[in-house]
MIDREN-452153 format. One line per 8 residues: for each residue y, z, x of N, C-alpha, C, O, CB. Coordinates in steps of 0.001 Angstrom, whole numbers, padded with zeros to 6 digits. Atoms other than C-alpha are relative to their C-alpha. Last residue first. Glycine has a CB too. Layout:
Y Z X Y Z X Y Z X Y Z X Y Z X; ...
//
This chain:
000127 000266 -001435 -172095 100345 084624 -001281 000647 000518 -001587 000547 001706 001242 000530 000782; -000054 -001231 -000776 -172151 100084 080830 -000178 -000369 001461 -000642 -001466 001770 -001088 001025 -000465; -001279 -000613 000382 -171629 097283 078303 000156 001365 000671 000926 002208 000211 000100 000144 -001541; 000071 -001403 000388 -174281 095156 079956 001360 000486 -000462 002387 -000076 -000081 -000509 000861 001161; -001308 -000504 000449 -174932 091443 080360 -000180 001435 -000456 -001116 001748 -001192 000599 -000884 -001156; 000161 -001271 000708 -177908 090215 082383 001396 000512 -000295 002206 000709 000611 -000838 001048 000840; -000967 -001084 -000125 -177665 086566 083372 -000462 001219 -000786 -001137 001106 -001809 001385 -000451 -000484; -000263 -000633 001281 -180138 083806 084110 001034 001095 000218 001393 001403 001355 -001307 000573 -000632
-000948 -001099 000100 -180458 081384 087002 000125 000486 -001442 000278 -000309 -002369 001367 -000429 000534; -001280 000392 000576 -183601 079290 087257 000894 001232 -000071 000414 002365 -000050 -000186 -000642 -001413; -001067 -000988 000005 -186751 079541 089366 001294 -000584 -000581 001748 -001654 -000175 000243 000518 001419; -000123 -000832 -001195 -189623 077245 088412 001145 000977 -000142 001434 001434 -001248 000200 -000863 001239; 000717 -001260 000122 -189659 074324 085995 000135 000776 001296 000434 000203 002343 -001486 -000234 -000347; -000926 -001052 000423 -186942 071692 086118 -000700 001325 -000272 -000073 002285 -000719 000745 -000439 -001237; -000870 -000334 -001125 -189002 069228 088173 000975 001116 -000342 001580 001706 000553 000765 -001226 000449; 000686 -000913 -000923 -191703 069303 085488 000892 000440 001143 000735 001550 001653 -001242 -000657 000556
-000170 000570 -001330 -189325 067796 082911 -000580 000975 001019 -000031 002056 001229 001505 -000299 000301; 000619 001321 000074 -190562 068679 079429 000088 -000725 001333 -000698 -001628 001619 000657 -000835 -001093; -001031 001024 -000021 -189775 072296 080295 -000699 -001350 -000029 -001718 -001533 000638 000930 000140 001256; -000030 000951 001110 -191737 075510 079895 001197 -000927 000136 002343 -000493 000020 000044 000738 -001351; 001203 000841 -000051 -192747 077465 082999 -000008 -001052 -001089 -000895 -001905 -001120 -001244 000854 -000116; 000171 000744 001247 -189427 079147 083759 -001215 -000906 000142 -001324 -001655 001112 001279 -000830 -000349; 000895 001150 -000025 -189275 081823 086443 -000081 -000625 -001383 -000233 000078 -002382 -001401 000407 000490; 001221 -000187 000788 -186271 084121 086607 -000816 -001274 000053 -000283 -002353 000308 000327 000383 -001470
000879 001163 000015 -183349 084547 088965 -001269 000328 -000770 -001834 001414 -000633 -000338 -000454 001436; 001345 -000275 -000514 -180586 087033 088257 -000792 -001298 -000022 -000418 -002254 -000702 -000720 001113 -000841; 000895 001153 -000076 -176829 086762 087745 -001331 000422 000621 -001364 001115 001638 000647 -001147 000821; 000723 000123 -001264 -175084 089973 086726 -000935 -001195 -000054 -001723 -001330 -000989 -000790 001288 000309; 001011 001045 000071 -172420 090083 084028 -000639 -000154 001376 000048 -000420 002362 000615 -001348 -000487; 000686 000258 -001279 -170308 093210 083512 -001125 -001011 -000184 -002006 -000814 -001021 -000562 001312 000593; 001123 -000895 -000261 -168414 092773 080226 -000595 -000300 001378 -000496 -001427 001863 -001080 -000140 -001104; -000490 -001374 000069 -164943 091265 079773 -001083 001036 000228 -000782 002211 000436 000639 000241 -001324
-001069 -000261 -000965 -166252 087809 078964 000551 001409 -000210 000723 001860 -001342 001134 -001054 -000132; 000061 -001396 -000457 -169435 087992 076933 001036 000301 001080 000845 001195 001904 -001392 000316 000527; 000289 -000896 001117 -169060 084831 074813 000060 001469 000406 000436 002323 -000397 -001364 -000314 -000576; -001182 -000071 000863 -167383 082973 077678 -000213 000996 -001129 000678 001787 -001437 000332 -001382 -000575; -001026 -000744 -000739 -170154 083770 080160 001287 000133 -000813 001992 001137 -000705 000296 -000691 001337; 000387 -001418 -000027 -172739 082689 077588 001059 000830 000717 001417 001913 000253 -001373 000178 000690; -000113 -000553 001343 -170927 079399 076928 -000322 001490 -000006 000421 002284 -000583 -000925 -000743 -000962; -001406 -000304 000308 -170404 078650 080625 000168 000628 -001381 001020 001497 -001564 000840 -001267 000087
-000757 001183 000405 -174172 078915 081148 001453 000394 -000251 001743 001568 -000478 -000623 -000653 -001269; -001288 -000025 -000689 -176444 081408 082884 000728 -001311 -000270 000576 -002288 000464 -000184 000229 001533; -000128 000987 -001070 -179253 081714 080352 001405 000079 000599 002353 000503 -000062 -000293 -001435 -000531; -000205 001347 000531 -179550 084940 078395 000073 -000960 001176 000042 -000537 002332 001298 -000083 -000880; 000341 001053 -000943 -180356 088635 078791 000211 -001353 -000668 000028 -001497 -001877 -001461 000149 000496; 000401 001287 000552 -178634 091459 076937 -000347 -000967 001116 000316 -000985 002153 001107 -000581 -000885; 000267 000967 -001067 -178122 095163 077605 -000533 -001273 -000634 -001317 -001217 -001581 -001011 000569 001050; 000655 001268 000319 -176536 097593 075159 -000165 -000836 001258 000734 -000908 002095 000803 -000778 -001058
000284 000755 -001221 -175530 101261 075333 -000825 -001244 -000337 -001853 -001161 -001008 -000748 000887 001033; 001436 000206 -000175 -174089 102499 072033 -000237 -000869 001224 000425 -001894 001387 -000631 -000649 -001261; 000460 -000809 -001117 -170561 103899 072060 -001490 -000099 000252 -002088 000797 000847 000360 001415 -000230; 000641 -001212 000519 -169727 102612 068568 -000525 000905 001111 -001061 001978 000834 -001138 -000375 -000928; -001043 -000826 000613 -167227 100089 069965 -000568 001310 -000553 000153 002299 -000682 000699 -000777 -001118; -000787 -000584 -001096 -170005 098751 072193 001061 000936 -000546 001270 002026 -000012 000657 -001101 000851; 000802 -001102 -000526 -172205 098245 069139 000716 000706 001144 000639 001926 001283 -001361 -000511 000470; -000033 -001075 000997 -169459 096180 067534 -000802 001213 000478 -000377 002354 000296 -000551 -000502 -001350
-001301 -000682 -000084 -169076 094158 070736 000119 001141 -001006 000691 002186 -000695 001130 -000998 -000226; -000050 -000670 -001309 -172774 093279 070941 001299 000806 000118 001292 001951 000568 -000105 -001043 001165; 000786 -001223 000190 -172711 092448 067205 000010 000830 001284 000128 002054 001235 -001459 -000341 -000413; -000830 -000878 000833 -169915 089946 067921 -000704 001324 -000255 -000074 002380 -000208 000341 -000683 -001336; -001060 -000522 -000875 -171913 088432 070783 000917 000946 -000767 001387 001943 -000218 000823 -001156 000606; 000615 -000983 -000884 -174902 088104 068432 001051 000626 000920 001058 001840 001119 -001121 -000651 000831; 000188 -001220 000800 -172723 086373 065848 -000617 001107 000847 -000236 002271 000725 -000892 -000287 -001228; -001320 -000601 000177 -171588 083860 068468 -000097 001292 -000812 000594 002268 -000519 000953 -000992 -000691
-000396 -000560 -001294 -175187 083159 069480 001359 000690 -000105 001559 001756 000479 000046 -001105 001076; 000782 -001216 -000202 -176136 082740 065810 000361 000664 001323 000465 001889 001394 -001498 -000314 -000041; -000530 -001017 000908 -173303 080269 065255 -000738 001331 000166 -000126 002398 000124 -000102 -000480 -001453; -001277 -000509 -000496 -174319 078316 068350 000547 001118 -000885 001019 002135 -000378 001014 -001132 000090; -001035 000871 -000527 -177921 077872 067292 001267 000710 000415 001286 001927 000597 000331 -001016 -000995; -000961 -001038 -000369 -181033 079963 066821 001141 -000721 000714 001158 -000815 001941 -000657 001134 000918; -000317 -000232 -001403 -183489 077673 065028 000986 001142 000211 001274 001904 -000712 000553 -001253 000606; -001444 000042 -000169 -183333 076607 061402 000439 000282 001419 001581 000008 001788 000645 000973 -000920
-000580 001145 000708 -186900 077714 060718 001525 000030 000098 002145 001049 -000206 -000442 -000004 -001483; 000082 -000235 001433 -187735 080291 063409 000571 -001226 -000695 001302 -001994 -000070 000763 001306 -000418; 000860 -001183 000061 -188445 079889 067121 -000219 000421 -001446 -001268 000959 -001799 000612 001160 000807; 000436 -000093 001392 -186955 076408 066842 -001013 001124 -000131 -002114 000929 -000648 -000604 -001344 -000489; 001409 -000229 000311 -185059 076667 070118 -000265 000062 -001499 000593 000472 -002279 -000468 001279 000647; 000294 -001417 000147 -181608 075182 070548 -001423 000169 -000500 -001943 -000682 -001223 001003 000678 -000959; -000165 -000516 001351 -181744 071560 071593 -000274 001498 -000003 -001089 002000 000772 -000937 -000733 -000992; 001101 -000809 000519 -181172 070287 075106 000301 000441 -001428 001459 000488 -001843 -000249 001228 000902
000905 000853 000765 -178721 067446 075775 -001177 000770 -000579 -001923 000238 -001401 -000508 -001121 000870; -000598 000396 001276 -175892 069789 076809 -000932 -000823 -000876 -000761 -000859 -002094 001253 -000779 000250; -000680 001296 -000075 -178118 071343 079493 000534 -000382 -001365 -000032 000018 -002382 -000950 -001093 000529; -000621 000166 -001310 -179225 074928 080115 000767 -001308 000133 001655 -001426 000977 -001047 000075 001072; 000550 001072 -000839 -179877 075591 076440 000759 -000146 001316 001972 000056 001372 000027 -001324 -000756; -000863 001183 000097 -178667 079000 075149 -000586 -001083 000905 -000978 -000778 002031 001493 000335 000405; -001074 000275 -000950 -181607 081395 075163 000814 -001237 -000362 000329 -002166 -001007 -000573 -000164 001378; 000228 001372 -000453 -183604 082674 072210 001196 -000436 000844 002345 -000255 000442 -000215 -000972 -001213
000021 001021 001044 -182597 086331 072157 -000532 -001332 000507 -000720 -001502 001712 001388 -000189 -000567; 000586 001113 -000755 -183537 089177 074526 -000152 -001182 -000962 -001267 -001507 -001370 -001394 000402 000644; 000047 001284 000684 -181310 091997 073272 -000574 -001058 000942 -000059 -001276 002038 001410 -000411 -000497; 000193 001161 -000874 -182019 095486 074614 -000150 -001247 -000853 -001066 -001343 -001670 -001239 000188 000920; 000495 001222 000642 -180562 098428 072722 -000124 -001096 001048 000780 -001313 001855 000943 -000452 -001160; -000019 001162 -000890 -180114 101978 074044 -000641 -001190 -000706 -001735 -001078 -001261 -000736 000307 001335; 001157 000882 000035 -179233 105015 071923 000185 -001158 000987 001279 -001386 001503 -000228 -000537 -001429; 001071 -000597 -000802 -176703 107678 072903 -001255 -000842 000019 -002113 -000661 000883 -000330 001367 -000517
-000461 -000288 -001357 -174257 106782 070132 -001090 000754 000756 -001656 001722 000249 001320 000820 -000023; -001066 -000992 -000104 -176232 105670 067112 000398 000176 001458 -000302 -000272 002366 -000441 001350 -000609; -000261 -000538 -001334 -178434 102738 066146 001212 000934 -000006 002168 000749 -000760 000221 -001143 000997; 000930 -001037 -000458 -179543 102318 062552 000394 000674 001308 000285 001893 001445 -001351 -000588 000155; 000171 -001050 001008 -177105 100261 060469 -000785 001201 000519 -000736 002279 -000074 -000697 -000566 -001213; -001315 -000568 000283 -175798 098074 063305 -000095 001158 -000989 000753 002051 -000994 000935 -001076 -000546; -000191 -001169 -000871 -179417 097605 064369 001356 000656 -000230 001541 001831 000087 -000134 -000405 001470; 000341 -001218 000741 -179807 095344 061325 000172 001253 000853 000280 002357 000318 -001434 -000081 -000511
-001215 -000763 000290 -177938 092677 063319 -000269 001249 -000833 000648 002027 -001096 000995 -000877 -000718; -000455 -000823 -001125 -181220 091490 064879 001196 000875 -000356 001337 001966 000197 000356 -000884 001172; -000904 000689 -000925 -182698 090287 061613 000558 000957 001043 000566 002174 000856 001146 -000660 -000766; -001390 -000009 000437 -185707 092082 060051 000876 -000722 001020 000446 -000935 002154 000495 001446 -000210; -000423 001398 000124 -189473 092422 060187 001419 -000008 -000549 001640 000291 -001723 -000973 -000822 -000928; -000533 000505 001261 -190233 095955 061324 000420 -001455 000107 000806 -001936 001172 001175 000843 -000446; -000020 001461 -000093 -192275 097857 063902 000470 -000560 -001334 -000102 -000238 -002375 -001407 -000568 000380; -000426 000443 001326 -191710 101574 064412 000227 -001505 000098 001128 -001963 000801 001308 000761 -000490
-001128 000919 000164 -193698 102419 067518 000289 -000265 -001472 -000622 -000342 -002297 -000279 -001320 000722; -001078 -000715 000689 -195886 105525 067757 001230 -000874 -000211 002315 -000368 -000493 000385 001239 000784; 000510 -000995 000945 -199193 103828 068640 001101 000678 -000813 000919 000923 -002005 -000787 001046 000742; -000663 000196 001285 -197580 100767 070212 -000297 001106 -001007 000214 001076 -002126 -000407 -001320 -000579; -001449 -000010 -000220 -198433 101711 073806 000764 -000071 -001320 001857 000482 -001437 000409 -001168 000904; -000404 -001352 -000406 -201991 102617 072790 001506 000110 000172 002117 001094 -000246 -000693 000393 001300; 000134 -000849 001179 -202438 099348 070917 000421 001434 000303 001078 002082 -000511 -001439 -000027 -000513; -001174 000245 000840 -201105 097451 073921 -000028 000882 -001246 001006 001401 -001668 000072 -001482 -000402
-001135 -000615 -000696 -203749 099049 076151 001280 -000160 -000811 002079 000770 -000913 000178 -000621 001398; 000119 -001451 000218 -206427 098161 073605 001136 000753 000685 001632 001751 000162 -001358 000514 000518; -000271 -000291 001411 -205228 094544 073551 -000085 001499 -000286 000751 002039 -001011 -000985 -000760 -000898; -001448 000066 000220 -205069 094400 077346 000350 000336 -001447 001331 001035 -001699 000534 -001395 000361; -000636 -001101 -000728 -208660 095603 077761 001500 000028 -000269 002067 001087 -000539 -000266 -000126 001510; 000237 -001283 000667 -209991 093302 075039 000731 001158 000674 001321 002000 -000003 -001484 000295 -000035; -000094 -000919 -001138 -208456 090120 076399 -000086 001419 -000558 000929 002049 -000854 001342 -000219 000824; 000048 -001405 000398 -209640 087728 073687 -000042 000882 001246 -001083 001017 001888 -001228 000278 -000909
-000470 -000120 001381 -208628 084095 074148 000037 001458 -000452 000966 001872 -001144 -000894 -000815 -000937; 000557 -001265 000488 -208907 084026 077922 000565 000257 -001385 001690 000737 -001519 000326 001188 000970; -000971 -001065 000308 -208233 080358 078607 -000692 001259 -000499 -001735 001185 -001149 001010 -000482 -001047; 000710 -001211 000388 -210976 078273 080277 000977 001145 -000295 001008 002132 000439 -000981 000413 001101; 001427 000057 -000301 -210072 074658 080906 -000741 001230 -000511 -001793 001110 -001139 -000211 -000141 001495; 000363 -000896 -001088 -206698 074517 079179 -001515 -000052 000214 -002270 -000318 -000722 000469 001452 -000300; 000961 000586 -000932 -206003 071431 077056 -000270 000873 001226 -000419 000357 002334 000493 -001345 000448; -000409 -000153 -001388 -202860 072844 075437 -000947 -000550 001043 -000546 -000726 002194 000206 001400 000271
001092 -000619 -000753 -203252 071633 071849 000330 -000014 001497 000891 -000986 002001 -001344 -000738 -000272; 001262 000725 -000210 -199922 070683 070297 -001008 000804 000817 -000673 001813 001437 000272 -001325 000695; 000256 000192 -001428 -197266 073136 069031 -001336 -000718 000184 -002317 -000357 -000466 -000001 001365 000755; 000289 001408 -000305 -196385 072629 065364 -000187 -000290 001488 000066 -001406 001941 001107 -000861 -000526; 000274 000064 -001433 -196328 076067 063695 -000425 -001422 000371 -001344 -001967 -000240 -001099 001029 000402; 001401 000208 -000369 -194983 075544 060181 -000136 -000151 001515 000593 -000917 002144 -000569 -001245 -000716; 000537 -001250 -000518 -191631 077071 059214 -001443 -000098 000420 -002108 000924 000585 000140 001068 -001014; 000729 -000669 001070 -190730 074138 056990 -000585 001337 000440 -001221 002037 -000348 -001104 -000895 -000506
-000971 -000463 000987 -188059 073038 059457 -000656 000696 -001184 -000005 001461 -001896 000826 -001159 -000490; -000859 001056 000538 -190691 072871 062197 000928 000576 -001064 000980 001790 -001257 -000849 -001151 -000590; 000289 000380 001380 -192057 075796 064195 000931 -001124 -000424 001998 -001319 000158 000141 001212 -000950; -001013 000869 000590 -192310 076552 067897 -000416 -000344 -001419 -001595 -000577 -001687 000200 -001288 000845; -000032 -000264 001437 -194141 079121 070017 001143 -000816 -000586 002298 -000650 -000193 000173 001536 -000309; -001251 000176 000741 -195063 077841 073473 -000162 000421 -001452 -001217 000214 -002051 000467 -001456 000073; -000274 -001277 000648 -198015 079249 075415 001261 -000026 -000843 001826 001019 -001164 000111 001082 001029; -000877 -000868 -000803 -197783 076182 077665 000306 001353 -000638 001279 002003 -000256 001289 -000709 000263
-000708 000511 -001172 -199324 073876 075048 000947 001040 000591 001906 001464 -000053 000776 -001254 -000365; -001012 001018 000253 -201519 075840 072638 000744 -000369 001273 000639 000332 002279 000983 000480 -001055; 000572 001337 -000165 -204683 077664 073742 000985 -001134 -000287 000693 -002294 000000 -001190 -000146 -000898; 000814 000120 -001212 -203519 081229 074366 -000490 -001424 000252 -000773 -001785 001395 -001185 000927 -000090; -000844 -000292 -001153 -200660 081223 071846 -000757 -000215 001305 -000185 -000680 002291 000522 001431 -000075; -000859 001168 -000208 -202864 079476 069289 000951 000209 001180 001306 -000745 001873 000803 -000301 -001272; 000800 001163 -000408 -205560 082128 069644 000892 -001202 000303 000712 -001863 001326 -001018 -000365 -001097; 000362 -000198 -001407 -203045 084982 069511 -000785 -001188 000526 -000552 -001645 001645 -000816 001290 000174
-001208 000072 -000826 -201498 083714 066280 -000339 000113 001485 000162 -000659 002303 000985 001106 -000399; -000471 001392 000000 -204855 083005 064621 001201 -000153 000929 001268 -001097 001716 000372 -000453 -001434; 000899 000729 -000904 -206139 086448 065642 000421 -001465 000099 000387 -002051 001181 -001467 000106 -000486; -000394 -000330 -001370 -203093 088056 064021 -000856 -000752 001007 -000354 -001212 002033 -000107 001510 000241; -001328 000589 -000204 -203773 086255 060747 000488 000258 001427 001038 -000634 002073 001010 000571 -001023; 000203 001439 -000208 -207491 087067 060938 001336 -000708 000257 001404 -001667 001025 -000709 -000627 -001225; 000673 000236 -001290 -206736 090783 061442 -000187 -001485 000307 -000005 -001911 001448 -001354 000689 000010; -000753 -000308 -001223 -204063 090788 058675 -000747 -000220 001314 -000169 -000822 002219 000440 001402 -000053
-000121 -001452 -000118 -206138 088997 055989 000677 000314 001334 000619 -000504 002252 -001404 000702 -000103; 000966 -000751 -000796 -205457 085271 055760 000247 001503 -000076 001374 001944 -000300 000046 -000457 001446; 001274 -000021 000723 -203750 083186 053070 -001058 000846 000701 -002147 001053 000164 -000517 -001412 -000175; -000090 -000942 001121 -200290 084034 054408 -001279 000068 -000823 -001437 000971 -001645 001150 -000379 -000897; 000276 -001386 -000393 -201210 082369 057705 000025 000987 -001157 -000688 001990 -001123 000990 000434 001027; -001227 -000732 000318 -201463 078891 056148 -000249 001490 000263 -001139 002085 -000345 000444 -000248 -001495; 000173 -001095 000960 -204359 077216 057941 001342 000688 -000236 002066 000980 000716 -001058 001024 000508; -000292 000477 001351 -203410 073929 059624 -000128 001094 -001060 000364 000933 -002177 -000921 -001143 -000344
-001456 000164 000136 -203212 075550 063079 000380 -000386 -001423 001448 -000006 -001904 000515 -001062 000983; -000581 -001344 000105 -206815 076701 062728 001502 -000079 -000206 002065 000683 -000991 -000317 000829 001256; 000469 -000533 001286 -208038 073156 062019 000585 001390 -000241 000977 001719 -001361 -001549 000055 -000037; -000800 000617 001043 -205871 071882 064873 -000424 000454 -001394 000406 000539 -002299 -000094 -001503 000102; -001411 -000382 -000122 -207360 074365 067334 000813 -000563 -001167 001541 000176 -001829 000582 -000496 001345; -000134 -001347 000554 -210947 073874 066132 001455 000459 000027 001914 001123 -000902 -000881 000989 000778; 000192 000109 001447 -210675 070144 066744 000160 001356 -000679 000781 001465 -001736 -001382 -000584 -000313; -001130 000705 000610 -209193 070677 070208 -000119 -000049 -001518 000842 000250 -002227 000100 -001417 000555
000446 001334 000402 -211729 073299 071296 001136 -000667 -000774 001756 -000039 -001633 -001312 000069 -000867; -000940 000982 -000534 -211133 076560 073109 -000493 -001426 -000239 -001151 -002034 000605 000221 000237 001495; 000443 000580 -001265 -213058 078970 070923 000936 -001146 000383 001589 -001746 -000470 -001472 -000499 -000100; -000802 001110 -000532 -212216 081323 068063 -000528 -000466 001354 -001033 000326 002150 001471 000418 000130; 000409 001254 000640 -214757 083398 066115 000721 -001206 000585 000362 -002346 000290 000255 000068 -001495; 001307 000463 -000464 -214478 086365 068483 -000457 -001311 -000609 -001346 -001964 -000063 -001015 001035 -000281; -000207 000940 -001101 -210762 086746 067806 -001318 -000609 000476 -001333 -001687 001071 000700 000699 001164; -000483 001259 000565 -211604 088318 064455 000226 -001054 001078 000025 -002244 000834 001290 000234 -000773
001126 000652 000674 -213694 091033 066148 000410 -001368 -000548 -000351 -002331 -000447 -000533 000890 -001138; 000916 000451 -001063 -210858 091874 068525 -001193 -000722 -000605 -001636 -001745 -000084 -000481 001195 000859; -000627 001156 -000643 -208474 092040 065556 -000908 -000574 001085 -001091 -001788 001165 001365 000389 000600; 000196 001128 000918 -210798 094343 063630 000592 -001275 000578 000047 -002361 000383 000631 000300 -001368; 001433 000330 -000002 -210902 096690 066633 -000303 -001191 -000903 -001075 -002074 -000529 -000825 001211 -000447; 000319 000841 -001144 -207111 096539 067079 -001484 -000380 000040 -001825 -001462 000519 000386 000709 001283; 001405 000382 000194 -206422 097817 063578 -000472 -000911 001129 -000921 -002029 000880 -000189 -000701 -001361; 000719 -000687 001073 -203087 099652 063345 -001494 -000293 -000072 -002255 000531 -000579 000610 -000356 -001292
-000220 -001452 000079 -201163 098892 066538 -000983 000689 -000949 -001526 001748 -000633 001428 000283 -000453; 000408 -000562 -001294 -202589 095429 067230 000116 001518 -000043 -000770 002228 000433 000864 -000579 001158; 001458 -000023 -000011 -202254 094667 063511 -000536 000560 001311 -001505 001319 001306 -000552 -001401 -000235; 000423 -001057 000912 -198585 095658 063503 -001520 000123 -000024 -002057 001230 -000062 000530 -000269 -001411; -000202 -001294 -000657 -197964 093544 066591 -000468 001155 -000886 -001065 002115 -000399 001479 000187 000364; 000947 -000119 -001108 -199531 090518 064920 000143 001347 000701 -000852 002026 000953 000205 -001139 001004; 001330 -000266 000561 -197695 090966 061616 -001026 000210 001114 -001917 001051 000999 -000441 -001162 -000918; 000001 -001398 000447 -194426 091234 063540 -001349 000379 -000592 -001849 001479 -000357 001111 000237 -001032
-000012 -000861 -001176 -195134 087975 065364 -000090 001478 -000391 -000862 002241 000189 001264 -000251 000824; 001321 000087 -000625 -196108 086123 062207 -000103 000930 001202 -001129 001575 001414 -000294 -001440 000425; 000966 -000780 000766 -192955 087393 060450 -001380 -000014 000635 -002045 001022 000681 -000084 -000523 -001412; 001212 000800 000092 -190567 086142 063146 -001097 000829 -000674 -001635 001764 -000080 -000454 -000486 001410; -000113 000785 001220 -187242 087869 062468 -001248 -000843 -000234 -001423 -001410 -001313 001230 -000893 000059; -000162 001431 -000256 -188053 090543 065049 000081 -000708 -001343 -000408 -000196 -002350 -001177 -000569 000871; -000164 000876 001161 -188214 094311 065320 000178 -001440 000442 000463 -001729 001604 001197 000443 -000852; 000253 001386 -000391 -189154 097216 067577 000091 -000891 -001232 -000449 -000557 -002287 -001392 -000145 000684
-000282 000786 001202 -187766 100726 067201 -000076 -001474 000395 000818 -001997 001060 001414 000363 -000619; -000947 001116 -000084 -189356 102847 069927 000160 -000693 -001355 -000726 -000644 -002209 -000464 -001014 001059; -000441 000439 001326 -191008 106200 069170 001043 -001114 000084 002164 -000938 -000394 000568 001180 -000780; 000539 -000714 001146 -191298 107414 072790 000641 -000511 -001287 001861 -000662 -001349 000223 001514 000151; -000754 -001169 000462 -190465 104818 075418 -000669 000649 -001207 -001508 000037 -001868 001439 -000398 -000352; 000828 -000770 000930 -193103 102528 076950 000707 001282 -000448 000204 002386 -000238 -001347 000345 000650; -000563 -001341 000181 -190709 101394 079702 -000917 000921 -000794 -001037 002107 -000487 001340 -000092 -000691; -000334 -000575 -001305 -192584 098349 081005 000443 001452 -000153 000003 002324 000596 001106 -000826 000689
001267 -000375 -000624 -194223 097597 077656 000218 000570 001405 -000595 001355 001893 -000937 -001211 000064; 000622 -001110 000718 -190813 097720 075979 -001276 000458 000687 -001480 001655 000888 -000301 -000401 -001439; -000702 -001224 -000395 -189260 095557 078675 -000583 001215 -000715 -000714 002285 -000121 001505 -000119 -000301; 000214 -000321 -001417 -191887 092824 078281 000671 001313 000406 000056 002140 001080 000525 -001131 000874; -000181 -001438 -000197 -191948 092896 074474 -000120 000460 001436 -000565 001579 001691 -000983 000731 -000814; 001127 -000524 -000753 -193415 089385 074247 000119 001480 000322 -000827 002085 000826 -000152 -000766 001263; 000663 001009 -000821 -190976 088462 071499 -001242 000558 000674 -002117 001121 000016 000959 -000541 001049; 001164 -000569 -000666 -189312 091673 070289 -000718 -000997 000899 -001017 -000682 002051 -000957 000532 -001023
000666 001284 -000227 -185832 090372 069589 -001292 000314 000750 -001349 000175 001972 000923 -001019 000810; -000044 000812 001222 -184478 093589 068023 -000552 -001421 000131 -000854 -002050 -000883 001397 -000082 -000468; 000168 001362 -000516 -185573 095941 070857 -000096 -000950 -001202 -001179 -001150 -001752 -001285 -000112 000926; 000090 001068 000992 -184301 099462 070138 -000190 -001340 000710 000483 -001622 001702 001268 -000029 -000899; 000046 001361 -000542 -184861 102585 072269 -000189 -001001 -001139 -001060 -000832 -001991 -001143 -000141 001046; 000987 000896 000585 -183818 106096 071198 000124 -001414 000584 001184 -001819 001063 000160 -000039 -001527; 000790 -000686 001028 -182047 108690 073333 -001090 -000935 -000532 -002202 -000951 -000004 000914 000487 -001163; -000313 000409 001370 -180741 107252 076589 -000899 000763 -000956 -001908 001343 -000555 -000172 -001538 -000186
000679 -000770 001042 -180593 107995 080301 000400 -000556 -001365 001458 -001166 -001518 000348 001521 000105; 000625 -001140 -000664 -179621 106332 083577 -000740 000892 -000984 -001701 001568 -000616 001045 000810 000743; -000815 -001225 000031 -179008 103109 081672 -000728 001143 000690 -001959 001166 000718 000343 000392 -001454; 000107 -000781 001225 -181103 100147 082847 000945 001191 000021 001372 001617 001094 -001432 000474 -000202; -001073 000382 000904 -180004 097692 085533 -000008 000813 -001296 000880 000652 -002134 -000104 -001471 -000320; -001298 -000460 -000509 -182069 099282 088311 001169 -000299 -000931 002235 000301 -000789 000266 -000627 001332; -000215 -001440 000127 -185173 098860 086066 001343 000481 000562 001981 001331 -000060 -001113 000729 000691; -000631 -000352 001273 -184866 095074 085755 000346 001489 -000085 001393 001851 -000622 -000915 -000381 -001154
//
């Protein structure tokens, strides 16, 4: 990924924070991190602001089917921030394949993962993440909000929910309503608006005719990435993805 980054930039924006892989790789100064997923943003904020309380809250969780479903049934808004973040991390570590999915009501509905011995509380990693996030600006907002903040010289990395690889697949339900065709088209439009402002942008997505059409005219590089989530085991493993940039 590093060879594809700009040679230099001022501020760093990551509007689809997710796992924050590129952010944690780069660890830029005062990054602007955001996502539309409130539970995710609450978790990152707690890691940054109160990692000790989070570690303590994780201590009550254990890898048990009954405990998993009881925890899943709790409405996160009824919990204090450390317990809310602990719930999210616990379900991510013990739910099926680390998947995050919600129904139309916005309720987490991933089944129990049946792992033998998942590491629910990784204290070393949590403290390391807290250090990396110490000066980060973390906000709950839609991806197109960067149009109001980013300026020429900044760098934005978009890592949205990917376009399905097959016509029979459904768009992800990362948030209520999912991230469908209209959202993908809006993202491509935002990509172009940022380009017109002289802002450096990089985007990752699945290698499909739709993605190549949406970003036609921009440099598109095919890369291989590992996929571990698919209902068909034969379709897991290395798949083609694309990196789209508005700079060389």
